[in-house]
C-alpha positions as CSV (number, residue, x, y, z in Angstrom):
1,M,0.0,0.0,0.0
2,I,1.3,3.5,-0.9
3,L,0.5,6.1,1.8
4,L,0.6,9.7,0.5
5,E,0.8,12.4,3.0
6,I,-0.8,15.8,2.4
7,N,2.1,17.6,4.2
8,N,5.5,18.2,2.6
9,R,8.2,16.5,4.5
10,I,11.1,18.4,2.8
11,I,9.7,21.6,4.1
12,E,9.0,20.2,7.6
13,E,12.4,18.5,8.0
14,T,14.3,21.6,6.7
15,L,12.5,24.0,9.0
16,T,12.8,21.7,12.0
17,L,16.5,21.4,11.4
18,K,16.8,25.2,11.2
19,F,14.7,25.8,14.3
20,D,16.6,23.1,16.3
21,G,19.9,24.6,15.3
22,A,18.9,28.1,16.3
23,S,17.6,26.7,19.7
24,N,20.9,25.1,20.3
25,G,22.9,28.2,19.4
26,T,24.4,26.5,16.2
27,K,25.6,28.9,13.5
28,P,23.1,28.8,10.7
29,E,24.1,27.4,7.4
30,A,23.0,28.6,3.9
31,V,20.0,26.9,2.3
32,D,18.9,27.1,-1.4
33,V,16.7,24.2,-2.4
34,T,14.3,24.1,-5.4
35,F,12.1,21.1,-5.8
36,A,8.8,20.0,-7.4
37,D,5.9,17.7,-6.6
38,F,5.0,15.0,-9.2
39,D,2.1,17.2,-10.3
40,G,4.3,20.2,-11.2
41,V,4.0,22.4,-8.1
42,L,7.3,24.2,-7.5
43,Y,8.9,25.0,-4.1
44,H,11.9,27.1,-3.1
45,I,13.5,27.2,0.3
46,S,16.2,29.9,0.6
47,N,17.8,32.7,2.6
48,P,16.5,35.9,1.2
49,N,19.3,38.4,0.4
50,G,21.8,35.8,1.7
51,D,20.7,36.3,5.3
52,K,21.3,32.9,6.9
53,T,19.1,33.8,9.9
54,K,16.1,34.2,7.6
55,V,14.4,31.2,5.9
56,M,11.9,31.8,3.1
57,I,9.6,29.1,1.8
58,S,7.9,29.8,-1.5
59,I,5.4,27.9,-3.6
60,S,4.4,28.3,-7.3
61,L,1.0,26.9,-8.5
62,K,-0.1,27.5,-12.1
63,F,-3.7,27.7,-11.0
64,Y,-3.2,30.0,-8.0
65,K,-5.1,32.9,-9.6
66,E,-8.2,30.6,-9.7
67,L,-7.8,29.9,-6.0
68,Q,-7.5,33.6,-5.3
69,E,-11.0,34.1,-6.7
70,H,-12.2,31.9,-3.8
71,G,-10.4,33.6,-1.0
72,A,-7.0,31.9,-1.0
73,D,-5.1,35.1,0.1
74,E,-7.4,35.7,3.0
75,L,-7.2,32.1,4.2
76,L,-3.4,32.0,4.1
77,K,-3.3,35.3,6.0
78,R,-5.5,33.8,8.7
79,V,-3.4,30.7,8.9
80,Y,0.1,32.1,8.7
81,G,-0.3,35.6,10.0
82,N,3.0,37.6,10.0
83,F,4.9,34.6,8.5
84,L,3.1,35.5,5.2
85,V,5.1,38.0,3.2
86,S,5.2,39.4,-0.3
87,P,5.8,36.5,-2.7
88,E,9.3,35.9,-4.1
89,A,9.6,36.7,-7.8
90,G,8.3,33.8,-9.9
91,Y,6.2,32.4,-7.0
92,N,2.7,32.8,-5.7
93,V,3.1,32.6,-2.0
94,S,6.1,33.1,0.4
95,L,6.5,32.5,4.1
96,L,9.4,34.0,6.0
97,Y,10.9,32.7,9.3
98,D,13.4,34.5,11.5
99,L,15.7,32.2,13.3
100,D,16.6,34.9,15.8
101,V,13.0,35.1,16.9
102,L,11.8,31.5,17.2
103,P,8.0,30.9,17.7
104,A,6.8,29.4,21.0
105,N,4.7,26.8,19.1
106,K,7.5,25.6,16.9
107,D,5.9,22.2,16.2
108,E,2.6,23.8,15.0
109,V,4.5,26.4,12.9
110,V,6.5,23.6,11.2
111,H,3.3,21.6,10.6
112,Q,1.5,24.5,9.0
113,A,4.5,25.3,6.8
114,G,4.4,21.7,5.5
115,M,0.7,22.1,4.8
116,L,1.3,25.1,2.5
117,K,0.0,23.5,-0.7
118,R,-3.0,22.0,1.1
119,N,-3.8,25.4,2.6
120,C,-3.7,27.1,-0.8
121,F,-6.4,24.6,-1.9
122,A,-8.5,24.9,1.3
123,S,-10.2,28.2,0.5
124,V,-12.3,26.9,-2.4
125,F,-13.5,23.9,-0.3
126,E,-14.3,26.0,2.8
127,K,-16.2,28.6,0.7
128,Y,-18.5,26.0,-0.8
129,F,-19.0,24.1,2.5
130,K,-20.0,27.4,4.0
131,F,-22.5,28.0,1.2
132,Q,-24.0,24.6,2.0
133,E,-24.1,25.2,5.7
134,E,-25.9,28.5,5.2
135,G,-28.4,26.9,2.8
136,K,-27.3,28.9,-0.2
137,E,-28.1,27.5,-3.6
138,G,-27.4,28.8,-7.1
139,E,-23.9,30.2,-6.4
140,K,-21.6,30.1,-9.4
141,R,-19.8,26.7,-9.8
142,A,-16.1,26.8,-8.9
143,V,-13.7,25.5,-11.5
144,V,-10.0,24.9,-10.7
145,H,-7.6,23.6,-13.4
146,Y,-5.3,21.9,-10.9
147,R,-3.3,20.2,-13.7
148,D,-2.7,21.0,-17.3
149,D,-5.5,18.7,-18.6
150,E,-7.4,18.1,-15.5
151,S,-9.9,20.2,-13.5
152,M,-11.9,20.2,-10.3
153,Y,-15.5,21.5,-10.1
154,L,-17.4,22.4,-6.9
155,E,-21.1,23.2,-6.5
156,A,-23.2,23.8,-3.4
157,K,-26.8,22.8,-2.8
158,K,-28.9,23.2,0.3
159,D,-28.3,19.6,1.4
160,R,-24.9,18.7,-0.1
161,V,-21.7,19.8,-1.8
162,T,-20.9,18.2,-5.1
163,V,-17.2,17.8,-6.1
164,V,-16.1,16.5,-9.5
165,F,-12.6,15.8,-10.4
166,S,-11.5,15.0,-14.0
167,T,-8.6,12.9,-14.9
168,V,-6.7,11.9,-18.0
169,F,-5.6,8.3,-18.6
170,K,-2.5,7.6,-20.7
171,D,-3.8,4.4,-22.2
172,D,-6.2,1.5,-22.0
173,D,-4.3,-0.1,-19.1
174,D,-4.7,3.1,-17.1
175,V,-8.5,3.1,-17.7
176,I,-8.6,-0.4,-16.2
177,I,-6.5,0.5,-13.3
178,G,-8.6,3.6,-12.7
179,K,-11.8,1.6,-12.6
180,V,-10.2,-0.8,-10.1
181,F,-9.0,2.1,-8.0
182,M,-12.5,3.6,-7.9
183,Q,-14.0,0.2,-6.9
184,E,-11.9,0.5,-3.7
185,F,-13.8,3.7,-2.9
186,K,-17.1,1.9,-3.4
187,E,-16.1,-0.9,-1.1
188,G,-15.1,1.7,1.5
189,R,-18.6,3.2,1.2
190,R,-20.2,-0.1,2.0
191,A,-18.0,-0.4,5.1
192,S,-18.9,3.0,6.5
193,H,-22.3,4.8,6.4
194,T,-20.6,8.1,6.8
195,A,-18.3,7.8,3.8
196,P,-19.3,9.9,0.8
197,Q,-20.9,8.4,-2.2
198,V,-18.3,8.1,-5.0
199,L,-19.2,7.7,-8.7
200,F,-16.9,7.2,-11.7
201,S,-17.8,8.2,-15.3
202,H,-15.8,7.2,-18.3
203,R,-15.6,9.1,-21.5
204,E,-18.6,11.4,-20.8
205,P,-18.8,14.0,-18.0
206,P,-21.5,13.5,-15.3
207,L,-24.8,15.3,-15.5
208,E,-23.5,18.0,-13.1
209,L,-21.2,19.2,-15.9
210,K,-23.6,19.1,-18.8
211,D,-23.5,22.9,-19.3
212,T,-19.7,23.2,-19.2
213,D,-16.8,22.7,-21.6
214,A,-15.8,19.5,-19.8
215,A,-13.7,17.3,-21.9
216,V,-15.0,14.1,-23.7
217,G,-12.9,11.2,-24.8
218,D,-11.8,7.6,-24.4
219,N,-9.0,8.6,-22.1
220,I,-11.1,10.9,-19.9
221,G,-12.6,10.0,-16.5
222,Y,-14.6,11.9,-13.9
223,I,-14.9,11.1,-10.2
224,T,-17.9,12.6,-8.5
225,F,-18.5,13.0,-4.8
226,G,-22.2,13.5,-4.6
227,R,-25.1,13.7,-7.1
228,P,-28.7,14.9,-6.7
229,G,-30.6,12.3,-4.6
230,L,-27.5,10.7,-3.2
231,P,-26.1,11.4,0.3
232,A,-22.7,12.5,-0.6
233,L,-21.5,15.3,1.7
234,P,-24.8,16.0,3.5
235,H,-25.3,18.7,6.1
236,K,-25.1,16.3,9.0
237,V,-21.7,15.2,8.0
238,L,-20.5,18.7,8.4
239,Q,-21.3,18.8,12.1
240,G,-19.2,17.7,15.1
241,E,-15.8,16.2,14.2
242,F,-16.6,16.4,10.5
243,T,-15.6,20.0,10.0
244,S,-15.0,21.8,6.8
245,A,-11.3,21.7,7.5
246,N,-11.4,17.9,7.7
247,H,-13.2,17.7,4.4
248,S,-10.8,20.1,2.8
249,S,-7.9,17.9,3.9
250,T,-9.8,14.7,2.7
251,L,-10.6,16.1,-0.7
252,Y,-7.1,17.6,-1.2
253,G,-5.7,14.2,-0.2
254,F,-7.9,12.6,-2.9
255,I,-6.5,14.9,-5.5
256,Y,-3.0,14.0,-4.4
257,L,-3.9,10.2,-4.4
258,A,-5.7,10.3,-7.8
259,A,-2.9,12.3,-9.4
260,H,-0.4,9.8,-8.2
261,H,-2.3,6.8,-9.6
262,T,-2.8,8.5,-13.0
263,Q,0.8,9.6,-13.6
């Protein structure tokens, strides 16, 4: 079994090392690391202006402007506070940490730094969960082109939030693997009455996307969480421990998992 974490270990381990060194009075060393996720998201960890006592973490997402339309900037400000600074050239978001002024809650700060990509995504999920909680209907559907040929669609109803992911298969073998992969989610639904309904459409987009420019083709698949008449992400699931933040992490994790299986 492959376990994919929604946090970024390179960020967490680097920042932990820097914080621990500063706590122990170790002279800081230079850092300049650029790396990418398998889905093309670019990261940069560096010392701005060569100052080794400062650590900047930057992220570049091709679709960040679409996330900004749904409150990404505001959510990141809420999560990161003064750590959020003007973005480094060529990047969308930057965080800055001062090793001379260490935070009291170092573990939480490191954890949130590692969740940077997830937190960029979170605003669009939280926005539509809030629409649903407030009983709003008819709000414009959100569309996020999270990969070059693949998109995510969100729509809020009074009793549910519908989320549709598109995916592109490389060949016939990938289609078969994709169907097997989705069958596992169906089995999970049988094992837990609180699990969301998951549907898979091959070639044609689901009815929720009938009025969009959603792609059609033998190598196209659509994964739907929720359809009219099916209990997908109902209001009661958004109560108690099932918060919008939990759902944001779950859905972001699904994007990560699905992307890994279709690469």
